[in-house]
C-alpha positions as semicolon CSV with decimal commas, in nm:
position;residue;x (nm);y (nm);z (nm)
1;X;1,052;2,166;-4,989
2;X;1,030;2,062;-5,340
3;X;1,232;1,722;-5,289
4;X;1,023;1,670;-4,986
5;X;0,716;1,674;-5,226
6;X;0,879;1,396;-5,433
7;X;1,016;1,189;-5,179
8;X;0,701;1,179;-4,950
9;X;0,482;0,954;-5,205
10;X;0,788;0,731;-5,281
11;X;0,821;0,662;-4,905
12;X;0,475;0,585;-4,888
13;X;0,492;0,354;-5,169
14;X;0,811;0,171;-5,009
15;X;0,637;0,128;-4,692
16;X;0,371;-0,103;-4,859
17;X;0,619;-0,295;-5,065
18;X;0,618;-0,543;-4,757
19;X;0,276;-0,521;-4,597
20;X;0,329;-0,756;-4,353
21;X;0,639;-0,591;-4,188
22;X;0,419;-0,231;-4,199
23;X;0,154;-0,401;-4,043
24;X;0,339;-0,549;-3,773
25;X;0,499;-0,200;-3,682
26;X;0,160;-0,024;-3,717
27;X;0,049;-0,280;-3,432
28;X;0,338;-0,231;-3,222
29;X;0,314;0,135;-3,214
30;X;-0,080;0,129;-3,221
31;X;-0,080;-0,092;-2,887
32;X;0,184;0,080;-2,730
33;X;0,007;0,418;-2,786
34;X;-0,316;0,279;-2,673
35;X;-0,179;0,100;-2,384
36;X;-0,025;0,452;-2,259
37;X;-0,337;0,635;-2,274
38;X;-0,570;0,358;-2,142
39;X;-0,329;0,289;-1,841
40;X;-0,310;0,645;-1,791
41;X;-0,709;0,672;-1,782
42;X;-0,734;0,369;-1,546
43;X;-0,488;0,503;-1,308
44;X;-0,607;0,841;-1,290
45;X;-0,959;0,683;-1,240
46;X;-0,791;0,472;-0,943
47;X;-0,659;0,787;-0,787
48;X;-0,950;0,991;-0,850
49;X;-1,164;0,699;-0,707
50;X;-0,930;0,644;-0,398
51;X;-0,911;1,033;-0,351
52;X;-1,311;1,070;-0,355
53;X;-1,375;0,772;-0,131
54;X;-1,127;0,904;0,112
55;X;-1,271;1,268;0,120
56;X;-1,628;1,143;0,140
57;X;-1,535;0,914;0,479
58;X;-1,566;1,222;0,679
59;X;-1,243;1,376;0,570
60;X;-1,354;1,625;0,313
61;X;-1,080;1,836;0,137
62;X;-0,971;2,013;0,486
63;X;-1,056;2,019;0,851
64;X;-1,041;2,246;1,146
65;X;-0,987;2,137;1,495
66;X;-0,877;2,275;1,819
67;X;-0,512;2,185;1,895
68;X;-0,407;1,844;1,984
69;X;-0,762;1,691;1,906
70;X;-0,594;1,472;1,597
71;X;-0,373;1,336;1,893
72;X;-0,641;1,279;2,133
73;X;-0,994;1,302;2,005
74;X;-1,225;1,400;2,285
75;X;-1,469;1,662;2,384
76;X;-1,234;1,825;2,599
77;X;-1,054;1,940;2,289
78;X;-1,329;2,148;2,138
79;X;-1,345;2,478;1,992
80;X;-1,625;2,762;1,975
81;X;-1,854;2,791;1,666
82;X;-1,664;3,004;1,407
83;X;-1,619;3,370;1,482
84;X;-1,721;3,652;1,205
85;X;-1,383;3,633;1,036
86;X;-1,359;3,258;0,981
87;X;-1,742;3,249;0,927
88;X;-1,677;3,497;0,629
89;X;-1,392;3,255;0,483
90;X;-1,613;2,970;0,545
91;X;-1,880;3,134;0,362
92;X;-1,686;3,276;0,080
93;X;-1,652;3,195;-0,286
94;X;-1,346;2,957;-0,203
95;X;-1,553;2,715;0,002
96;X;-1,837;2,521;-0,165
97;X;-1,974;2,361;0,137
98;X;-1,870;2,286;0,492
99;X;-2,005;2,090;0,786
100;X;-1,987;2,161;1,167
101;X;-1,958;1,847;1,377
102;X;-1,915;1,682;1,721
103;X;-1,702;1,369;1,695
104;X;-1,565;1,154;1,999
105;X;-1,492;0,789;2,090
106;X;-1,787;0,633;2,246
107;X;-1,911;0,290;2,316
108;X;-2,248;0,143;2,183
109;X;-2,428;-0,123;2,364
110;X;-2,735;-0,348;2,254
111;X;-2,883;-0,640;2,428
112;X;-2,632;-0,866;2,323
113;X;-2,308;-0,685;2,240
114;X;-2,067;-0,363;2,326
115;X;-1,866;-0,242;2,064
116;X;-1,633;0,102;2,026
117;X;-1,753;0,353;1,787
118;X;-1,712;0,702;1,716
119;X;-2,010;0,926;1,812
120;X;-2,054;1,181;1,526
121;X;-2,318;1,471;1,564
122;X;-2,412;1,610;1,225
123;X;-2,637;1,863;1,056
124;X;-2,766;1,615;0,778
125;X;-2,822;1,896;0,542
126;X;-2,505;2,058;0,578
127;X;-2,319;1,688;0,480
128;X;-2,410;1,697;0,161
129;X;-2,152;1,696;-0,100
130;X;-1,910;1,688;0,221
131;X;-1,961;1,326;0,355
132;X;-2,122;1,021;0,238
133;X;-2,379;1,032;0,531
134;X;-2,622;1,241;0,330
135;X;-2,679;1,007;0,073
136;X;-2,623;0,676;0,248
137;X;-2,931;0,589;0,451
138;X;-3,106;0,283;0,318
139;X;-3,367;0,138;0,556
140;X;-3,499;0,338;0,773
141;X;-3,478;0,736;0,764
142;X;-3,226;1,035;0,738
143;X;-3,175;1,221;1,091
144;X;-3,454;1,484;1,090
145;X;-3,234;1,785;1,186
146;X;-2,973;1,891;1,429
147;X;-3,194;1,810;1,714
148;X;-3,270;1,449;1,619
149;X;-3,152;1,227;1,912
150;X;-3,202;0,931;1,703
151;X;-2,879;0,740;1,589
152;X;-2,793;0,608;1,247
153;X;-2,607;0,249;1,261
154;X;-2,420;0,110;0,983
155;X;-2,534;-0,200;0,828
156;X;-2,258;-0,425;0,960
157;X;-2,261;-0,267;1,300
158;X;-2,617;-0,336;1,312
159;X;-2,544;-0,709;1,235
160;X;-2,263;-0,731;1,486
161;X;-2,496;-0,574;1,775
162;X;-2,783;-0,806;1,642
163;X;-2,998;-0,486;1,658
164;X;-3,226;-0,300;1,401
165;X;-3,447;-0,041;1,300
166;X;-3,689;0,074;1,593
167;X;-3,465;-0,090;1,864
168;X;-3,287;0,081;2,140
169;X;-2,914;0,106;2,215
170;X;-2,717;0,259;2,480
171;X;-2,455;0,493;2,408
172;X;-2,132;0,605;2,650
173;X;-1,896;0,848;2,586
174;X;-1,685;1,107;2,806
175;X;-1,837;1,447;2,791
176;X;-1,693;1,786;2,759
177;X;-1,589;1,773;3,124
178;X;-1,423;1,421;3,111
179;X;-1,690;1,273;3,299
180;X;-1,884;0,977;3,153
181;X;-2,224;1,037;3,000
182;X;-2,476;0,765;2,908
183;X;-2,797;0,739;2,730
184;X;-3,031;0,549;2,521
185;X;-3,113;0,634;2,180
186;X;-3,332;0,437;1,923
187;X;-3,209;0,337;1,596
188;X;-3,386;0,546;1,303
189;X;-3,181;0,447;1,015
190;X;-2,939;0,221;0,845
191;X;-2,652;0,353;0,636
192;X;-2,428;0,163;0,397
193;X;-2,103;0,235;0,317
194;X;-1,728;0,105;0,311
195;X;-1,693;-0,167;0,595
196;X;-1,477;0,075;0,814
197;X;-1,741;0,332;0,820
198;X;-2,031;0,095;0,882
199;X;-1,795;-0,073;1,178
200;X;-1,659;0,263;1,314
201;X;-1,951;0,547;1,312
202;X;-2,261;0,596;1,494
203;X;-2,442;0,942;1,364
204;X;-2,683;1,151;1,553
205;X;-2,808;1,530;1,537
206;X;-2,541;1,748;1,620
207;X;-2,742;1,971;1,882
208;X;-2,837;1,621;2,030
209;X;-2,483;1,532;2,043
210;X;-2,388;1,871;2,214
211;X;-2,626;1,809;2,467
212;X;-2,562;1,461;2,568
213;X;-2,207;1,571;2,596
214;X;-2,263;1,887;2,787
215;X;-2,083;2,092;2,530
216;X;-2,318;2,372;2,477
217;X;-2,263;2,488;2,136
218;X;-1,888;2,365;2,097
219;X;-1,754;2,198;1,788
220;X;-1,525;1,902;1,750
221;X;-1,438;1,967;1,389
222;X;-1,534;2,168;1,081
223;X;-1,511;1,950;0,751
224;X;-1,529;2,141;0,430
225;X;-1,503;2,116;0,055
226;X;-1,332;2,389;-0,164
227;X;-1,496;2,536;-0,481
228;X;-1,413;2,393;-0,826
229;X;-1,169;2,649;-0,916
230;X;-1,002;2,718;-0,552
231;X;-0,644;2,628;-0,484
232;X;-0,664;2,429;-0,164
233;X;-0,335;2,591;-0,041
234;X;-0,479;2,943;-0,080
235;X;-0,778;2,833;0,098
236;X;-0,567;2,682;0,390
237;X;-0,356;3,026;0,422
238;X;-0,677;3,240;0,428
239;X;-0,835;3,008;0,681
240;X;-0,515;2,990;0,949
241;X;-0,486;3,366;0,885
242;X;-0,813;3,462;1,012
243;X;-0,802;3,143;1,276
244;X;-0,443;3,122;1,387
245;X;-0,512;2,956;1,734
246;X;-0,694;2,645;1,546
247;X;-0,551;2,344;1,375
248;X;-0,649;2,368;1,022
249;X;-0,506;2,081;0,774
250;X;-0,539;1,980;0,407
251;X;-0,661;1,621;0,316
252;X;-0,285;1,557;0,209
253;X;-0,177;1,573;0,576
254;X;-0,494;1,396;0,700
255;X;-0,481;1,113;0,472
256;X;-0,097;1,034;0,392
257;X;-0,197;0,713;0,260
258;X;-0,457;0,851;-0,016
259;X;-0,172;1,126;-0,100
260;X;0,082;0,851;-0,155
261;X;-0,147;0,672;-0,363
262;X;-0,231;0,965;-0,558
263;X;0,132;1,072;-0,627
264;X;0,224;0,700;-0,719
265;X;-0,009;0,701;-0,987
266;X;0,164;0,962;-1,175
267;X;0,516;0,763;-1,137
268;X;0,357;0,447;-1,271
269;X;0,236;0,663;-1,604
270;X;0,581;0,784;-1,629
271;X;0,744;0,438;-1,599
272;X;0,476;0,295;-1,841
273;X;0,520;0,548;-2,087
274;X;0,889;0,478;-2,115
275;X;0,876;0,101;-2,098
276;X;0,640;0,121;-2,395
277;X;0,838;0,376;-2,569
278;X;1,140;0,127;-2,543
279;X;0,925;-0,155;-2,712
280;X;0,804;0,095;-3,003
281;X;1,143;0,206;-3,074
282;X;1,265;-0,176;-3,103
283;X;0,983;-0,235;-3,324
284;X;1,033;0,061;-3,537
285;X;1,451;0,003;-3,544
286;X;1,402;-0,320;-3,659
287;X;1,178;-0,291;-3,914
288;X;1,368;0,020;-4,060
289;X;1,716;-0,174;-4,045
290;X;1,557;-0,472;-4,213
291;X;1,405;-0,230;-4,495
292;X;1,714;-0,041;-4,533
293;X;1,937;-0,391;-4,598
294;X;1,707;-0,529;-4,788
295;X;1,738;-0,198;-5,041
296;X;2,109;-0,157;-5,050
297;X;2,106;-0,208;-5,407
298;X;1,828;0,037;-5,467
299;X;1,984;0,295;-5,236
300;X;2,322;0,244;-5,443
301;X;2,148;0,292;-5,796
302;X;1,942;0,606;-5,654
303;X;2,282;0,765;-5,561
304;X;2,446;0,657;-5,894
305;X;2,137;0,841;-6,066
306;X;2,233;1,162;-5,875
307;X;2,059;1,102;-5,523
308;X;2,206;1,290;-5,263
309;X;2,309;1,094;-4,944
310;X;2,089;1,359;-4,741
311;X;1,799;1,285;-4,971
312;X;1,843;0,891;-4,892
313;X;1,837;0,977;-4,512
314;X;1,529;1,194;-4,597
315;X;1,339;0,942;-4,755
316;X;1,397;0,684;-4,450
317;X;1,310;0,952;-4,214
318;X;0,995;1,020;-4,409
319;X;0,890;0,647;-4,414
320;X;0,943;0,646;-4,029
321;X;0,730;0,977;-3,995
322;X;0,454;0,816;-4,195
323;X;0,441;0,479;-4,034
324;X;0,510;0,623;-3,678
325;X;0,244;0,877;-3,724
326;X;-0,012;0,638;-3,863
327;X;0,057;0,390;-3,564
328;X;0,013;0,678;-3,317
329;X;-0,323;0,802;-3,463
330;X;-0,449;0,469;-3,463
331;X;-0,347;0,392;-3,110
332;X;-0,480;0,727;-2,990
333;X;-0,791;0,637;-3,182
334;X;-0,860;0,312;-3,025
335;X;-0,786;0,456;-2,673
336;X;-1,042;0,698;-2,736
337;X;-1,291;0,460;-2,826
338;X;-1,220;0,222;-2,535
339;X;-1,239;0,515;-2,287
340;X;-1,566;0,639;-2,418
341;X;-1,697;0,318;-2,421
342;X;-1,621;0,292;-2,018
343;X;-1,788;0,661;-1,986
344;X;-2,057;0,509;-1,767
345;X;-1,809;0,341;-1,516
346;X;-1,606;0,032;-1,485
347;X;-1,758;-0,168;-1,203
348;X;-1,557;-0,307;-0,923
349;X;-1,863;-0,484;-0,770
350;X;-1,640;-0,817;-0,814
351;X;-1,357;-0,678;-0,603
352;X;-1,556;-0,473;-0,330
353;X;-1,366;-0,620;-0,032
354;X;-1,036;-0,482;-0,218
355;X;-1,212;-0,179;-0,303
356;X;-1,321;-0,097;0,034
357;X;-1,000;-0,150;0,170
358;X;-0,815;0,096;-0,039
359;X;-1,115;0,343;0,001
360;X;-1,230;0,308;-0,354
361;X;-1,570;0,360;-0,492
362;X;-1,727;0,073;-0,632
363;X;-1,725;0,228;-1,010
364;X;-1,411;0,376;-1,202
365;X;-1,470;0,644;-1,430
366;X;-1,149;0,638;-1,671
367;X;-1,104;0,961;-1,840
368;X;-0,838;1,162;-2,019
369;X;-0,841;1,524;-2,121
370;X;-0,800;1,612;-2,499
371;X;-0,459;1,788;-2,378
372;X;-0,328;1,463;-2,279
373;X;-0,411;1,280;-2,599
374;X;-0,217;1,577;-2,781
375;X;0,066;1,543;-2,558
376;X;0,123;1,187;-2,562
377;X;0,096;1,214;-2,930
378;X;0,343;1,500;-2,962
379;X;0,597;1,309;-2,760
380;X;0,571;0,949;-2,900
381;X;0,561;1,066;-3,250
382;X;0,892;1,259;-3,264
383;X;1,065;1,022;-3,029
384;X;0,959;0,740;-3,273
385;X;1,079;0,906;-3,566
386;X;1,422;0,996;-3,398
387;X;1,463;0,602;-3,317
388;X;1,469;0,575;-3,689
389;X;1,782;0,808;-3,757
390;X;2,017;0,518;-3,705
391;X;1,897;0,333;-3,966
392;X;1,849;0,619;-4,209
393;X;2,225;0,712;-4,161
394;X;2,324;0,383;-4,230
395;X;2,139;0,395;-4,574
396;X;2,286;0,749;-4,643
397;X;2,636;0,631;-4,594
398;X;2,631;0,329;-4,846
399;X;2,909;0,376;-5,119
400;X;2,700;0,392;-5,426
401;X;2,950;0,134;-5,601
402;X;2,977;-0,095;-5,319
403;X;2,583;-0,094;-5,285
404;X;2,505;-0,198;-5,631
405;X;2,749;-0,491;-5,603
406;X;2,544;-0,607;-5,308
407;X;2,339;-0,884;-5,351
């Protein structure tokens, strides 16, 4: 430890003998660490936004259906309201919210046009924090309750139908017996969401939809969101245990594209980490090699004065420890300030169509946990120092006499 105390200030002074080279190395390491952390935060925000948007687009974290409904979604494949055991799990601590629905393919017709849609009967209060429809109604009003027989149309669907608030439309769908049902309904509200949601869904009250489809109290699906600390796999296992005859799936199976995007981001982060580490390693090795070969005579003189080869190696490594450590600290601090500056969100309004296509929300919220900063620092710093081991060994192997003759 005594020799480290002697060599540490010596290594620090040696770093600043060539300020430009040291600053370039600091820049390389700092920018590398900054890019790793910021890229990680942006990718995480993208993945989280895609996931949140997908879950809010009527998926939820899990869904319950009658067997075969996902392959052929009509009211003939419906199920009775939750029995006592299933209701106990849905109302337990592991499930934050759940929403019963009737959901079936339908046709909506205005005075000017006829278009295919998905008729969805909902309980507006139960959709809060489960889907977008609870907060998406703009012009007009929200459904008053499960018995409200008015309809909510998407903004773009209303434009395509050339209809609006207060106008009447005709809805046709197959009822629970497979017979065509038809009724008129008044447009009570216009909702805003992603283009597929605006074009594809028409909402009405759950009980009104059940009456229209002669379904009694039967349901097409139940969508749910788990509690913050709940494990989705455990929740699914509990639901399947109490309702083995129902089809119960989590969002990874319901939304495979979203699951793929979510998993892909982790691969991107690892690839970028290694790309930037290689660049950092090249920068550190080059600068340390230059520093070593510029000081050949100095190392020879030190050895002639009694400096052991191990001490020479230690001095070069201590230089790397300090310069890489300072660069990592500057990069992490810059990344923290950058991510903090974006804590109010990064707007994607200029890329709205692309965001809608990917199912993303219009604002990204970059974030990183403190543990991720610490992990990155503890990974890059030692690896960066290890890259300086080769120049350090070269310096330690110089023959004192030959080194002192070097020019």
